[in-house]
Backbone and ligand atoms as CSV (ligand in chain L), in Angstrom:
chain,resi,resn,atom,element,x,y,z
A,1,MET,N,N,-17.463,-6.040,3.273
A,1,MET,CA,C,-18.372,-5.025,2.784
A,1,MET,C,C,-17.657,-3.827,2.120
A,2,ARG,N,N,-18.233,-3.016,1.498
A,2,ARG,CA,C,-17.382,-1.979,0.670
A,2,ARG,C,C,-17.751,-1.018,1.202
A,3,VAL,N,N,-16.926,0.460,1.377
A,3,VAL,CA,C,-17.447,1.447,2.038
A,3,VAL,C,C,-17.169,2.627,1.223
A,4,TYR,N,N,-18.349,3.292,0.986
A,4,TYR,CA,C,-18.224,4.476,0.118
A,4,TYR,C,C,-18.630,5.917,0.706
A,5,GLU,N,N,-17.808,6.897,0.340
A,5,GLU,CA,C,-17.890,7.963,1.083
A,5,GLU,C,C,-18.494,8.981,-0.056
A,6,LYS,N,N,-19.498,9.636,0.359
A,6,LYS,CA,C,-20.360,10.435,-0.472
A,6,LYS,C,C,-19.709,11.895,-0.711
A,7,VAL,N,N,-19.314,11.857,-1.976
A,7,VAL,CA,C,-18.439,13.211,-2.268
A,7,VAL,C,C,-19.291,14.413,-2.509
A,8,ARG,N,N,-20.175,13.998,-3.246
A,8,ARG,CA,C,-21.559,15.030,-3.760
A,8,ARG,C,C,-22.492,14.184,-4.404
A,9,ASP,N,N,-23.762,14.879,-4.339
A,9,ASP,CA,C,-24.928,14.060,-4.989
A,9,ASP,C,C,-24.520,13.089,-6.262
A,10,GLY,N,N,-24.816,11.800,-5.996
A,10,GLY,CA,C,-24.441,11.002,-7.283
A,10,GLY,C,C,-22.941,10.687,-7.389
A,11,ILE,N,N,-22.096,11.030,-6.787
A,11,ILE,CA,C,-20.656,10.739,-6.627
A,11,ILE,C,C,-20.294,9.857,-5.666
A,12,TRP,N,N,-19.879,8.676,-5.645
A,12,TRP,CA,C,-19.414,7.989,-4.602
A,12,TRP,C,C,-17.918,7.747,-4.693
A,13,ASN,N,N,-17.263,7.829,-3.859
A,13,ASN,CA,C,-15.867,7.567,-3.775
A,13,ASN,C,C,-15.381,6.208,-3.090
A,14,TYR,N,N,-14.969,5.363,-3.848
A,14,TYR,CA,C,-14.724,3.986,-3.311
A,14,TYR,C,C,-13.645,4.088,-2.356
A,15,ASN,N,N,-13.739,3.710,-0.896
A,15,ASN,CA,C,-12.690,3.801,-0.032
A,15,ASN,C,C,-12.073,2.617,0.280
A,16,GLY,N,N,-12.058,1.670,-0.599
A,16,GLY,CA,C,-11.478,0.168,-0.454
A,16,GLY,C,C,-12.356,-0.620,0.589
A,17,LEU,N,N,-11.836,-1.787,0.763
A,17,LEU,CA,C,-12.468,-3.026,1.438
A,17,LEU,C,C,-12.379,-2.784,2.928
A,18,PHE,N,N,-13.324,-2.954,3.596
A,18,PHE,CA,C,-13.220,-2.831,5.118
A,18,PHE,C,C,-13.912,-4.096,5.605
A,19,GLU,N,N,-13.411,-4.469,6.736
A,19,GLU,CA,C,-13.971,-5.499,7.343
A,19,GLU,C,C,-14.781,-5.148,8.595
A,20,LEU,N,N,-16.091,-5.676,8.503
A,20,LEU,CA,C,-16.942,-5.124,9.691
A,20,LEU,C,C,-16.579,-6.236,10.964
A,21,VAL,N,N,-16.075,-5.438,11.982
A,21,VAL,CA,C,-15.692,-6.196,13.131
A,21,VAL,C,C,-16.638,-5.896,14.393
A,22,ASP,N,N,-17.354,-5.289,14.326
A,22,ASP,CA,C,-18.453,-4.983,15.338
A,22,ASP,C,C,-19.527,-4.064,15.018
A,23,ALA,N,N,-20.872,-4.344,15.505
A,23,ALA,CA,C,-21.820,-3.564,15.099
A,23,ALA,C,C,-22.849,-3.629,16.401
A,24,TRP,N,N,-23.309,-2.530,16.672
A,24,TRP,CA,C,-24.369,-2.367,17.694
A,24,TRP,C,C,-25.204,-1.211,17.439
A,25,VAL,N,N,-26.205,-1.211,18.238
A,25,VAL,CA,C,-27.115,-0.228,18.172
A,25,VAL,C,C,-27.427,0.733,19.570
A,26,GLU,N,N,-27.334,1.933,19.108
A,26,GLU,CA,C,-27.295,2.970,20.017
A,26,GLU,C,C,-28.811,3.731,20.100
A,27,LYS,N,N,-29.300,4.017,21.227
A,27,LYS,CA,C,-30.556,4.802,21.066
A,27,LYS,C,C,-30.118,6.350,21.245
A,28,ASN,N,N,-30.574,7.109,20.167
A,28,ASN,CA,C,-29.901,8.438,20.029
A,28,ASN,C,C,-31.401,9.294,20.138
A,29,GLY,N,N,-31.688,9.858,21.392
A,29,GLY,CA,C,-33.171,10.293,21.351
A,29,GLY,C,C,-34.207,9.401,21.177
A,30,ILE,N,N,-35.007,9.709,19.993
A,30,ILE,CA,C,-36.012,8.685,19.920
A,30,ILE,C,C,-35.537,7.670,18.696
A,31,ARG,N,N,-34.527,8.039,17.953
A,31,ARG,CA,C,-34.015,7.142,16.905
A,31,ARG,C,C,-33.095,5.927,17.373
A,32,MET,N,N,-33.178,4.992,16.802
A,32,MET,CA,C,-32.169,3.838,16.811
A,32,MET,C,C,-31.012,4.075,16.047
A,33,VAL,N,N,-29.772,4.099,16.134
A,33,VAL,CA,C,-28.807,4.361,15.228
A,33,VAL,C,C,-27.977,3.088,15.313
A,34,PHE,N,N,-27.789,2.755,14.245
A,34,PHE,CA,C,-26.964,1.645,13.937
A,34,PHE,C,C,-25.362,2.200,13.888
A,35,LYS,N,N,-24.568,1.576,14.655
A,35,LYS,CA,C,-23.062,1.788,14.877
A,35,LYS,C,C,-22.226,0.597,14.131
A,36,PHE,N,N,-21.280,0.976,13.455
A,36,PHE,CA,C,-20.311,-0.272,12.900
A,36,PHE,C,C,-18.932,0.253,13.231
A,37,LYS,N,N,-18.284,-0.751,13.466
A,37,LYS,CA,C,-16.672,-0.596,13.751
A,37,LYS,C,C,-16.142,-1.327,12.588
A,38,LEU,N,N,-15.418,-0.658,11.646
A,38,LEU,CA,C,-14.618,-1.185,10.626
A,38,LEU,C,C,-13.346,-0.994,10.768
A,39,THR,N,N,-12.528,-2.092,10.171
A,39,THR,CA,C,-11.064,-2.080,9.876
A,39,THR,C,C,-11.022,-2.422,8.577
A,40,MET,N,N,-9.587,-1.719,7.843
A,40,MET,CA,C,-9.234,-1.562,6.713
A,40,MET,C,C,-8.838,-2.925,6.594
A,41,THR,N,N,-9.033,-3.812,5.568
A,41,THR,CA,C,-8.700,-5.031,5.271
A,41,THR,C,C,-7.250,-4.569,4.539
A,42,SER,N,N,-6.392,-5.696,4.850
A,42,SER,CA,C,-4.877,-5.273,4.385
A,42,SER,C,C,-4.790,-5.071,2.716
A,43,GLU,N,N,-3.899,-4.252,2.702
A,43,GLU,CA,C,-3.839,-3.970,1.261
A,43,GLU,C,C,-3.605,-5.153,0.506
A,44,ASP,N,N,-2.728,-6.020,0.984
A,44,ASP,CA,C,-2.412,-7.398,0.084
A,44,ASP,C,C,-3.874,-8.027,-0.251
A,45,ARG,N,N,-4.539,-8.127,0.851
A,45,ARG,CA,C,-6.084,-8.912,0.417
A,45,ARG,C,C,-6.963,-8.208,-0.507
A,46,VAL,N,N,-6.688,-6.714,-0.648
A,46,VAL,CA,C,-7.457,-6.265,-1.313
A,46,VAL,C,C,-6.990,-6.306,-2.778
A,47,LYS,N,N,-5.761,-6.464,-3.074
A,47,LYS,CA,C,-4.991,-6.562,-4.220
A,47,LYS,C,C,-4.910,-8.273,-4.642
A,48,ALA,N,N,-5.410,-9.015,-3.954
A,48,ALA,CA,C,-5.109,-10.451,-3.941
A,48,ALA,C,C,-6.214,-11.043,-4.783
A,49,SER,N,N,-6.532,-10.431,-6.140
A,49,SER,CA,C,-7.538,-11.119,-6.916
A,49,SER,C,C,-6.628,-12.304,-7.810
A,50,PRO,N,N,-7.143,-12.989,-8.432
A,50,PRO,CA,C,-6.527,-13.908,-8.973
A,50,PRO,C,C,-5.588,-13.647,-10.013
A,51,ASN,N,N,-5.985,-12.588,-10.725
A,51,ASN,CA,C,-4.849,-12.015,-11.750
A,51,ASN,C,C,-3.639,-11.528,-11.178
A,52,THR,N,N,-3.579,-11.126,-10.028
A,52,THR,CA,C,-2.511,-10.374,-9.370
A,52,THR,C,C,-2.113,-11.195,-8.394
A,53,PHE,N,N,-2.561,-12.483,-8.122
A,53,PHE,CA,C,-2.107,-13.362,-7.004
A,53,PHE,C,C,-0.420,-13.572,-7.231
A,54,LYS,N,N,-0.210,-13.850,-8.461
A,54,LYS,CA,C,1.290,-14.324,-8.596
A,54,LYS,C,C,2.157,-13.263,-8.228
A,55,GLU,N,N,1.779,-11.847,-8.719
A,55,GLU,CA,C,2.639,-11.052,-8.460
A,55,GLU,C,C,2.356,-10.219,-6.764
A,56,HIS,N,N,1.387,-10.773,-6.217
A,56,HIS,CA,C,1.125,-9.832,-5.234
A,56,HIS,C,C,2.176,-9.775,-3.915
A,57,ASN,N,N,2.936,-11.010,-3.807
A,57,ASN,CA,C,3.835,-11.011,-2.778
A,57,ASN,C,C,4.980,-10.107,-3.208
A,58,ARG,N,N,5.252,-9.589,-4.408
A,58,ARG,CA,C,6.076,-8.669,-4.736
A,58,ARG,C,C,6.023,-7.094,-4.601
A,59,LEU,N,N,4.548,-7.119,-4.330
A,59,LEU,CA,C,4.152,-5.577,-3.847
A,59,LEU,C,C,4.571,-5.209,-2.546
A,60,ILE,N,N,4.963,-3.810,-2.506
A,60,ILE,CA,C,5.694,-3.229,-1.541
A,60,ILE,C,C,4.357,-2.547,-0.773
A,61,PRO,N,N,4.158,-3.104,0.670
A,61,PRO,CA,C,2.903,-2.506,1.257
A,61,PRO,C,C,3.144,-0.846,1.205
A,62,SER,N,N,2.228,-0.028,1.464
A,62,SER,CA,C,2.530,1.291,1.843
A,62,SER,C,C,3.059,1.631,2.826
A,63,TRP,N,N,2.944,1.008,4.092
A,63,TRP,CA,C,3.638,1.381,5.168
A,63,TRP,C,C,5.048,1.086,5.046
A,64,VAL,N,N,5.518,0.236,4.133
A,64,VAL,CA,C,7.076,0.026,3.886
A,64,VAL,C,C,7.576,1.062,3.096
A,65,LYS,N,N,6.538,1.600,2.013
A,65,LYS,CA,C,7.085,2.546,1.085
A,65,LYS,C,C,7.206,3.659,2.106
A,66,GLN,N,N,6.555,3.966,2.674
A,66,GLN,CA,C,6.752,5.251,3.656
A,66,GLN,C,C,7.703,5.351,4.513
A,67,ALA,N,N,7.946,4.155,5.133
A,67,ALA,CA,C,9.197,3.941,6.142
A,67,ALA,C,C,10.509,4.067,5.139
A,68,VAL,N,N,10.440,3.585,4.002
A,68,VAL,CA,C,11.793,3.756,3.195
A,68,VAL,C,C,11.876,5.245,2.898
A,69,TRP,N,N,10.949,5.634,2.510
A,69,TRP,CA,C,11.059,7.086,1.897
A,69,TRP,C,C,11.452,7.960,2.814
A,70,LYS,N,N,10.854,7.904,4.182
A,70,LYS,CA,C,11.326,8.632,5.103
A,70,LYS,C,C,12.891,8.448,5.537
A,71,ARG,N,N,13.120,7.179,5.523
A,71,ARG,CA,C,14.605,6.671,5.857
A,71,ARG,C,C,15.488,7.504,4.861
A,72,ASP,N,N,15.066,7.254,3.638
A,72,ASP,CA,C,15.958,7.485,2.619
A,72,ASP,C,C,15.865,8.977,2.328
A,73,LYS,N,N,15.173,9.590,2.753
A,73,LYS,CA,C,14.741,11.086,2.645
A,73,LYS,C,C,14.217,11.364,1.218
A,74,GLY,N,N,13.387,10.653,0.676
A,74,GLY,CA,C,12.955,10.610,-0.866
A,74,GLY,C,C,14.166,10.908,-1.726
A,75,GLN,N,N,15.262,10.234,-1.570
A,75,GLN,CA,C,16.458,10.506,-2.362
A,75,GLN,C,C,16.752,9.099,-2.799
A,76,CYS,N,N,17.573,9.104,-4.033
A,76,CYS,CA,C,18.364,7.877,-4.428
A,76,CYS,C,C,19.373,7.609,-3.367
A,77,VAL,N,N,19.510,6.341,-2.957
A,77,VAL,CA,C,20.708,6.256,-1.870
A,77,VAL,C,C,21.962,6.240,-2.208
A,78,GLN,N,N,21.966,6.205,-3.611
A,78,GLN,CA,C,23.378,6.221,-4.350
A,78,GLN,C,C,24.069,7.501,-4.832
A,79,CYS,N,N,23.130,8.333,-5.385
A,79,CYS,CA,C,23.426,9.601,-5.813
A,79,CYS,C,C,22.787,10.783,-5.241
A,80,GLY,N,N,21.717,10.597,-4.450
A,80,GLY,CA,C,20.651,11.674,-4.058
A,80,GLY,C,C,19.967,12.239,-4.930
A,81,SER,N,N,19.648,11.617,-6.033
A,81,SER,CA,C,18.831,12.290,-6.992
A,81,SER,C,C,17.158,12.337,-6.417
A,82,MET,N,N,16.501,13.066,-6.762
A,82,MET,CA,C,15.138,13.225,-6.416
A,82,MET,C,C,14.174,13.067,-7.370
A,83,ASP,N,N,14.707,12.393,-8.653
A,83,ASP,CA,C,13.948,12.194,-9.828
A,83,ASP,C,C,13.776,10.936,-10.068
A,84,HIS,N,N,12.529,10.555,-10.504
A,84,HIS,CA,C,12.296,9.172,-11.263
A,84,HIS,C,C,12.568,8.106,-10.138
A,85,LEU,N,N,12.339,8.193,-8.965
A,85,LEU,CA,C,12.651,7.139,-7.904
A,85,LEU,C,C,11.943,5.983,-7.986
A,86,HIS,N,N,12.664,4.674,-7.980
A,86,HIS,CA,C,12.044,3.534,-7.767
A,86,HIS,C,C,12.252,2.816,-6.370
A,87,TYR,N,N,11.295,2.157,-5.992
A,87,TYR,CA,C,11.589,1.145,-4.915
A,87,TYR,C,C,12.201,0.113,-5.258
A,88,ASP,N,N,13.259,-0.282,-4.654
A,88,ASP,CA,C,14.335,-1.288,-5.217
A,88,ASP,C,C,14.604,-2.199,-4.135
A,89,HIS,N,N,14.219,-3.800,-4.521
A,89,HIS,CA,C,14.447,-4.810,-3.297
A,89,HIS,C,C,16.207,-5.003,-3.303
A,90,ASP,N,N,16.706,-4.839,-2.145
A,90,ASP,CA,C,18.110,-4.814,-2.067
A,90,ASP,C,C,18.268,-6.382,-2.242
A,91,LEU,N,N,17.593,-7.343,-1.693
A,91,LEU,CA,C,17.879,-8.623,-2.191
A,91,LEU,C,C,16.586,-9.044,-3.064
A,92,PRO,N,N,16.941,-9.327,-4.144
A,92,PRO,CA,C,15.711,-9.435,-5.503
A,92,PRO,C,C,14.775,-10.303,-4.721
A,93,PHE,N,N,13.578,-9.793,-5.299
A,93,PHE,CA,C,12.427,-10.665,-4.755
A,93,PHE,C,C,12.496,-12.257,-5.342
A,94,CYS,N,N,13.168,-12.456,-6.494
A,94,CYS,CA,C,13.277,-13.618,-6.964
A,94,CYS,C,C,14.382,-14.579,-6.188
A,95,GLU,N,N,15.030,-13.898,-5.606
A,95,GLU,CA,C,16.292,-14.572,-4.808
A,95,GLU,C,C,15.634,-14.748,-3.421
A,96,GLY,N,N,14.393,-14.545,-2.825
A,96,GLY,CA,C,13.862,-14.638,-1.640
A,96,GLY,C,C,13.890,-13.430,-0.960
A,97,GLY,N,N,14.280,-12.276,-1.496
A,97,GLY,CA,C,14.030,-10.952,-0.952
A,97,GLY,C,C,12.589,-10.792,-0.417
A,98,THR,N,N,12.356,-9.941,0.582
A,98,THR,CA,C,11.046,-9.616,0.954
A,98,THR,C,C,10.702,-8.429,0.677
A,99,SER,N,N,9.493,-7.975,0.386
A,99,SER,CA,C,8.702,-6.747,0.395
A,99,SER,C,C,8.139,-6.128,1.564
A,100,LEU,N,N,8.350,-6.930,2.679
A,100,LEU,CA,C,7.542,-6.568,3.782
A,100,LEU,C,C,8.438,-6.024,4.839
A,101,LEU,N,N,9.757,-5.980,4.481
A,101,LEU,CA,C,10.716,-5.329,5.313
A,101,LEU,C,C,11.424,-3.873,4.776
A,102,PRO,N,N,11.225,-2.946,5.409
A,102,PRO,CA,C,11.843,-1.689,4.956
A,102,PRO,C,C,13.543,-1.940,4.864
A,103,GLU,N,N,14.016,-2.836,5.589
A,103,GLU,CA,C,15.573,-2.967,5.483
A,103,GLU,C,C,15.647,-3.604,4.126
A,104,ASN,N,N,14.725,-4.327,3.467
A,104,ASN,CA,C,15.376,-4.690,2.342
A,104,ASN,C,C,14.774,-4.145,1.065
A,105,ILE,N,N,14.194,-2.873,1.312
A,105,ILE,CA,C,13.706,-2.067,0.270
A,105,ILE,C,C,14.632,-0.511,0.353
A,106,ARG,N,N,14.968,-0.065,-0.988
A,106,ARG,CA,C,15.724,1.091,-0.724
A,106,ARG,C,C,15.214,1.981,-2.093
A,107,LEU,N,N,15.554,3.332,-2.004
A,107,LEU,CA,C,15.022,4.101,-3.007
A,107,LEU,C,C,16.369,4.174,-4.009
A,108,LEU,N,N,16.116,4.188,-5.220
A,108,LEU,CA,C,16.953,3.988,-6.458
A,108,LEU,C,C,16.451,5.219,-7.428
A,109,CYS,N,N,17.358,6.015,-7.976
A,109,CYS,CA,C,16.819,6.762,-9.206
A,109,CYS,C,C,16.603,5.714,-10.475
A,110,ALA,N,N,16.089,6.045,-11.427
A,110,ALA,CA,C,15.838,5.391,-12.552
A,110,ALA,C,C,17.113,4.693,-12.991
A,111,ARG,N,N,18.109,5.763,-13.145
A,111,ARG,CA,C,19.402,5.496,-13.708
A,111,ARG,C,C,20.239,4.210,-12.728
A,112,HIS,N,N,20.119,4.299,-11.503
A,112,HIS,CA,C,20.811,3.245,-10.687
A,112,HIS,C,C,20.060,2.142,-10.679
A,113,ASN,N,N,18.706,2.195,-10.857
A,113,ASN,CA,C,17.760,1.027,-10.764
A,113,ASN,C,C,18.232,0.230,-11.989
A,114,LEU,N,N,18.279,1.091,-13.102
A,114,LEU,CA,C,18.550,0.356,-14.311
A,114,LEU,C,C,19.924,-0.245,-14.209
A,115,GLN,N,N,20.795,0.382,-13.572
A,115,GLN,CA,C,22.278,-0.232,-13.643
A,115,GLN,C,C,22.159,-1.461,-12.840
A,116,LYS,N,N,21.492,-1.334,-11.835
A,116,LYS,CA,C,21.519,-2.482,-10.882
A,116,LYS,C,C,20.758,-3.898,-11.477
A,117,SER,N,N,19.619,-3.700,-12.179
A,117,SER,CA,C,18.913,-4.543,-12.625
A,117,SER,C,C,18.633,-4.974,-14.048
A,118,GLY,N,N,19.240,-3.883,-14.881
A,118,GLY,CA,C,19.334,-3.906,-16.119
A,118,GLY,C,C,17.870,-3.845,-16.835
A,119,ARG,N,N,17.003,-3.632,-16.005
A,119,ARG,CA,C,15.770,-3.425,-16.759
A,119,ARG,C,C,14.880,-2.501,-15.839
A,120,ILE,N,N,13.797,-1.904,-16.241
A,120,ILE,CA,C,12.849,-0.851,-15.804
A,120,ILE,C,C,11.796,-1.420,-15.095
A,121,GLU,N,N,11.683,-1.153,-13.967
A,121,GLU,CA,C,10.445,-2.006,-13.259
A,121,GLU,C,C,9.280,-0.805,-13.422
L,1,ZN,ZN,ZN,20.887,7.493,-8.233
């Protein structure tokens, strides 16, 4: 199911895909209120449309990005630059490196990312 948040009249903000894990009815005075328990589906599943399927294992989950950003203090691990940072796979994805472990992801500035891989991601 899809969850929308009403921002104001006529404008709905798409909040991503949720899974309905539980639903029940509570009596609230004279009204019956439907309650739903929702969990956010994983980012991977949201992005796993046929077009992105090939790439989707390459995507770095946001929790990994947050962990890496915190660990590397928002700086290039080589020069400390805080500009034009990229998330870099220490062991390249094509060589079996994973996007799912913060240990294999680091922050590099554009210059060092370019030096390392020879291309801009
Ligand atoms: Zn750098």
